[in-house]
C-alpha positions in Angstrom: -148.0 -2.1 80.4 -147.5 -4.7 82.9 -145.1 -3.9 85.9 -143.8 -7.6 86.2 -140.0 -7.9 86.3 -137.9 -8.7 83.4 -137.2 -12.3 83.4 -133.5 -13.0 84.3 -133.0 -15.4 81.4 -134.4 -13.9 78.3 -134.0 -17.1 76.2 -134.3 -20.1 78.7 -134.4 -22.6 75.8 -130.8 -21.5 74.5 -128.2 -23.6 76.2 -125.4 -21.2 75.7 -127.4 -18.5 77.3 -128.4 -20.7 80.1 -124.7 -21.6 80.7 -123.6 -18.0 80.7 -126.4 -17.1 83.2 -125.6 -19.9 85.5 -121.8 -18.8 85.4 -122.7 -15.2 86.1 -125.0 -16.4 89.1 -122.3 -18.5 90.5 -119.6 -15.9 90.2 -121.7 -13.4 92.1 -122.5 -16.0 94.7 -118.8 -16.8 95.1 -117.9 -13.2 95.5 -120.0 -12.8 98.6 -118.2 -15.7 100.3 -115.2 -15.3 102.5 -111.8 -16.7 101.4 -112.3 -19.7 103.9 -115.6 -20.7 102.3 -114.1 -20.5 98.8 -111.5 -23.1 99.6 -114.2 -25.5 101.0 -116.5 -25.0 98.1 -113.8 -25.0 95.4 -115.0 -25.9 91.9 -117.2 -29.0 92.9 -120.8 -28.1 92.1 -122.3 -26.3 89.2 -120.0 -27.3 86.4 -120.3 -26.2 82.8 -123.9 -26.7 81.5 -125.5 -26.9 84.9 -128.3 -24.9 86.2 -127.4 -25.0 89.9 -125.6 -22.1 91.3 -124.7 -22.0 95.1 -125.9 -19.3 97.4 -124.5 -18.3 100.6 -127.3 -19.9 102.5 -127.2 -23.2 100.7 -123.4 -23.8 101.0 -122.1 -25.4 104.2 -118.5 -24.8 104.9 -116.2 -27.2 107.1 -113.0 -26.2 108.5 -110.0 -27.4 106.6 -107.5 -29.8 108.3 -104.4 -28.6 110.0 -100.9 -29.9 109.1 -98.8 -30.9 112.1 -95.2 -29.8 111.8 -92.8 -32.5 112.8 -89.1 -32.0 113.3 -86.6 -33.2 110.7 -85.1 -36.7 110.8 -81.4 -37.2 110.4 -80.0 -39.7 108.0 -78.9 -42.2 110.5 -82.2 -41.9 112.3 -84.2 -42.6 109.3 -81.9 -45.6 108.5 -82.6 -47.1 111.8 -86.4 -46.6 111.4 -85.9 -48.9 108.3 -83.4 -51.2 109.9 -85.5 -52.0 112.9 -88.0 -53.6 110.6 -85.6 -55.5 108.6 -85.3 -59.0 109.6 -81.9 -59.7 107.8 -80.3 -56.7 109.8 -81.8 -57.9 113.1 -80.5 -61.4 112.4 -77.0 -60.1 111.8 -77.1 -57.5 114.7 -78.2 -60.4 117.1 -75.3 -62.6 115.9 -72.8 -59.7 116.3 -74.0 -58.7 119.8 -73.9 -62.4 120.9 -70.4 -62.7 119.5 -69.1 -59.5 121.3 -70.6 -60.4 124.6 -69.2 -63.8 124.5 -65.7 -62.4 123.7 -65.9 -59.8 126.3 -66.9 -62.2 129.1 -65.2 -65.3 127.9 -63.0 -66.0 130.9 -66.2 -66.0 133.0 -68.3 -68.0 130.6 -65.7 -70.8 129.8 -66.5 -73.8 132.2 -62.9 -74.9 132.2 -59.3 -73.5 131.9 -58.7 -73.6 128.1 -55.0 -74.3 128.8 -55.2 -77.1 131.4 -55.2 -80.7 129.9 -58.0 -82.2 132.0 -58.3 -85.3 129.8 -54.6 -85.8 129.1 -54.7 -89.2 130.8 -57.1 -90.4 128.3 -55.2 -89.5 125.3 -53.7 -92.6 123.5 -51.7 -91.7 120.4 -52.6 -95.1 118.7 -56.1 -95.9 119.9 -57.7 -92.6 121.3 -55.8 -89.5 120.3 -58.7 -87.1 121.0 -61.1 -87.8 123.9 -64.7 -87.7 123.0 -67.6 -86.0 124.7 -68.3 -87.0 128.3 -69.8 -85.6 131.4 -68.3 -82.1 132.1 -66.9 -82.0 128.7 -69.9 -81.7 126.3 -67.6 -81.3 123.2 -64.8 -83.5 124.4 -61.2 -82.5 124.4 -58.5 -81.8 121.8 -55.2 -83.9 121.2 -53.7 -82.4 124.4 -56.7 -83.2 126.5 -58.0 -79.5 126.8 -61.7 -78.7 127.0 -62.8 -78.0 123.5 -65.7 -75.9 124.5 -63.7 -73.6 126.7 -61.3 -73.0 123.9 -63.9 -72.0 121.5 -65.3 -69.6 123.9 -61.9 -67.9 124.9 -60.7 -68.1 121.3 -63.6 -65.6 120.3 -61.8 -62.9 122.3 -58.7 -63.4 120.2 -60.5 -63.6 117.0 -62.5 -60.3 117.9 -59.2 -58.5 118.9 -57.5 -59.4 115.7 -60.5 -58.4 113.6 -61.2 -55.2 115.4 -57.6 -53.9 115.5 -56.9 -54.9 111.9 -60.0 -53.1 110.6 -59.3 -50.1 112.7 -55.7 -49.9 111.5 -56.8 -50.2 107.8 -59.4 -47.6 108.4 -56.9 -45.1 109.8 -54.6 -45.7 106.9 -57.4 -45.4 104.4 -58.6 -42.3 106.2 -55.2 -40.4 105.7 -54.8 -41.5 102.2 -58.3 -40.9 101.0 -58.4 -37.5 102.7 -55.3 -36.4 101.0 -56.5 -37.7 97.6 -60.0 -36.4 97.7 -59.7 -33.1 99.5 -56.4 -31.9 97.8 -56.6 -33.3 94.5 -54.0 -32.6 91.7 -50.7 -34.4 91.8 -51.4 -35.7 95.3 -54.5 -37.3 94.1 -52.6 -38.9 91.3 -49.7 -40.3 93.5 -52.0 -41.6 96.2 -54.4 -43.4 93.7 -51.4 -45.0 91.8 -50.2 -46.4 95.1 -53.7 -47.6 95.8 -54.0 -49.4 92.4 -50.8 -51.1 92.9 -52.0 -52.5 96.2 -55.4 -53.5 94.8 -53.6 -55.2 92.0 -52.3 -57.9 94.4 -54.8 -60.3 95.9 -55.5 -59.5 99.4 -54.6 -62.8 101.0 -51.4 -63.0 98.9 -50.5 -59.5 100.0 -51.2 -60.5 103.6 -49.1 -63.5 103.4 -46.3 -61.6 102.0 -46.3 -59.1 104.8 -46.6 -61.8 107.3 -43.7 -63.8 105.9 -41.3 -60.8 106.0 -41.4 -60.7 109.8 -38.7 -62.7 111.4 -41.1 -64.2 114.0 -44.8 -64.6 113.5 -47.0 -63.2 116.3 -50.4 -61.6 116.7 -49.3 -58.2 116.0 -47.7 -59.5 112.7 -51.2 -60.9 111.8 -52.9 -57.6 112.6 -50.5 -55.5 110.7 -50.8 -57.8 107.5 -54.6 -57.6 107.5 -54.6 -53.9 108.1 -52.3 -53.1 105.1 -54.7 -55.2 103.0 -57.6 -52.9 104.1 -56.0 -49.6 103.6 -56.5 -49.3 99.8 -60.3 -50.2 100.2 -61.0 -47.5 102.8 -58.8 -45.1 100.8 -60.6 -45.5 97.6 -64.0 -45.3 99.2 -63.3 -42.2 101.1 -61.8 -40.5 98.2 -64.9 -41.0 96.1 -67.1 -39.6 98.9 -64.8 -36.5 99.4 -64.9 -35.9 95.5 -68.8 -35.8 95.7 -68.7 -33.3 98.7 -66.2 -30.9 96.9 -69.2 -29.8 94.5 -71.9 -29.7 97.1 -73.7 -26.5 98.0 -72.5 -26.2 101.6 -69.0 -26.5 100.6 -69.4 -23.9 97.8 -71.1 -21.7 100.2 -68.1 -22.1 102.8 -65.7 -21.3 100.1 -67.6 -18.2 98.9 -67.5 -17.0 102.6 -63.7 -17.2 102.5 -63.3 -20.1 105.0 -59.9 -21.8 104.7 -59.3 -25.1 103.3 -58.6 -26.9 106.5 -61.8 -26.2 108.2 -63.8 -26.9 105.1 -62.2 -30.3 104.9 -62.4 -31.4 108.4 -65.7 -29.6 109.4 -67.8 -29.8 106.2 -66.5 -32.4 103.9 -65.1 -35.2 106.1 -68.0 -35.6 108.5 -70.5 -35.9 105.6 -68.3 -38.3 103.7 -67.9 -40.8 106.5 -71.3 -42.7 106.2 -70.2 -45.1 103.5 -66.9 -45.7 105.1 -68.3 -46.7 108.5 -70.6 -49.1 106.6 -67.6 -50.7 104.9 -65.9 -51.1 108.2 -68.6 -53.6 109.2 -68.1 -55.7 106.0 -64.2 -55.4 106.4 -64.4 -56.6 109.9 -66.0 -60.0 108.5 -63.2 -60.2 105.9 -60.6 -59.4 108.6 -62.0 -62.4 110.8 -61.6 -64.8 107.7 -58.2 -63.5 106.7 -57.0 -63.8 110.3 -58.3 -67.5 110.3 -56.5 -68.3 107.0 -53.2 -66.8 108.1 -53.5 -68.6 111.5 -54.2 -71.8 109.8 -50.9 -71.7 107.8 -48.9 -70.8 110.8 -48.5 -67.0 110.6 -50.3 -66.3 113.6 -49.4 -66.4 117.3 -46.9 -69.3 117.7 -48.0 -70.0 121.2 -50.4 -72.9 120.7 -51.7 -72.5 124.2 -53.6 -69.3 123.3 -56.9 -70.4 121.6 -57.8 -68.7 118.3 -60.2 -70.1 115.8 -57.9 -70.2 112.8 -55.1 -71.9 114.8 -57.5 -74.4 116.1 -58.3 -75.2 112.6 -54.6 -75.6 111.7 -54.1 -77.9 114.6 -57.1 -80.1 113.6 -55.8 -81.0 110.2 -53.8 -83.8 111.6 -56.9 -85.5 112.8 -59.5 -84.3 110.1 -60.3 -87.8 109.0 -60.8 -89.6 112.2 -62.0 -86.6 114.3 -63.5 -84.0 112.0 -65.4 -82.2 114.8 -62.2 -80.5 115.9 -62.4 -78.7 112.5 -66.1 -78.3 112.4 -66.7 -76.3 115.5 -64.2 -73.6 114.8 -65.1 -73.4 111.1 -68.8 -73.0 112.0 -67.8 -70.2 114.4 -65.9 -68.4 111.9 -68.7 -68.7 109.1 -71.5 -67.8 111.5 -69.8 -64.6 112.8 -68.5 -63.5 109.4 -72.2 -64.0 108.2 -73.6 -61.8 110.9 -71.0 -59.0 110.4 -71.9 -59.3 106.3 -75.7 -59.2 107.0 -75.6 -56.3 109.3 -73.3 -54.3 106.9 -75.2 -55.0 103.8 -78.5 -53.9 105.4 -76.8 -50.8 106.7 -75.5 -50.0 103.3 -79.0 -50.4 101.6 -80.7 -48.3 104.3 -78.1 -45.3 103.9 -78.0 -45.5 99.9 -80.9 -43.6 98.5 -80.7 -45.8 95.3 -81.5 -49.1 97.3 -83.8 -48.0 99.8 -86.9 -50.1 100.0 
């Protein structure tokens, strides 16, 4: 009898037996590897039907890559990372920054006094009612000989003041009504929302016109109050919807389960998380406020003092000379359109960046 070892594969021509033997040898080889080697080898080589089985000497193992842990990014920071690559947002932001800087430094930027009639000696009611461009006056003067460029620059400050204060007033009023409706609910919600529905059923410009007409004497504050009242239902309805979404969120339910009172839950948990859409709406409302202020000033419901330059009032004063000297209306109209466009582009881009459904 021969002492030769028994073959490991009794039936090498049988594919099934070869497959079983290969799997057995592969399992025995993998059992000798460490857990780190198994991750590197995986199930790559030696598939079903293959005669190749790895051994510890034949397997080369490389270290797996490490994962770098990074701190979490807030919602506003992640939005800014997208916005800074958005050309539409950058264009709107540039227009807005230029407008704000011009409005703040208007008295120092304006080349002339916007009230003094430097060209009054050139005004002829029949032949030359409006002085044209000339050295020192690149845009010419108005019907009272005042420098048109200086009045446009200084008028930006009045437009910004009216727009910002009107939007802020509407924001505060909407914040109060929206918080009452969204946080308390019940009959308070029904009462507030019926009031909001009545206000929204009236066209905004008609409502502002009615409020401005009630005042005994038009003034800049009348203009601000009229526009602010128009903005209140918009902010109230938006904030109410955001608060209703927050009422069923996990962090609010957890705070209620811990026994925290309703007041801290509203002002510490619900309201801060619901302010994002409202802030975005404020940028859009500012553009609407500027247009509404110009419209009300155009029809004479703004500041009655014609010495104070304001873009809407300048449009109203230019309508007498619109056929022969249309540039008196073109320049303030272009300023209003460009500034409103800047706030609109910035607000729309910010809303897309913060809304998960519209992120790109």
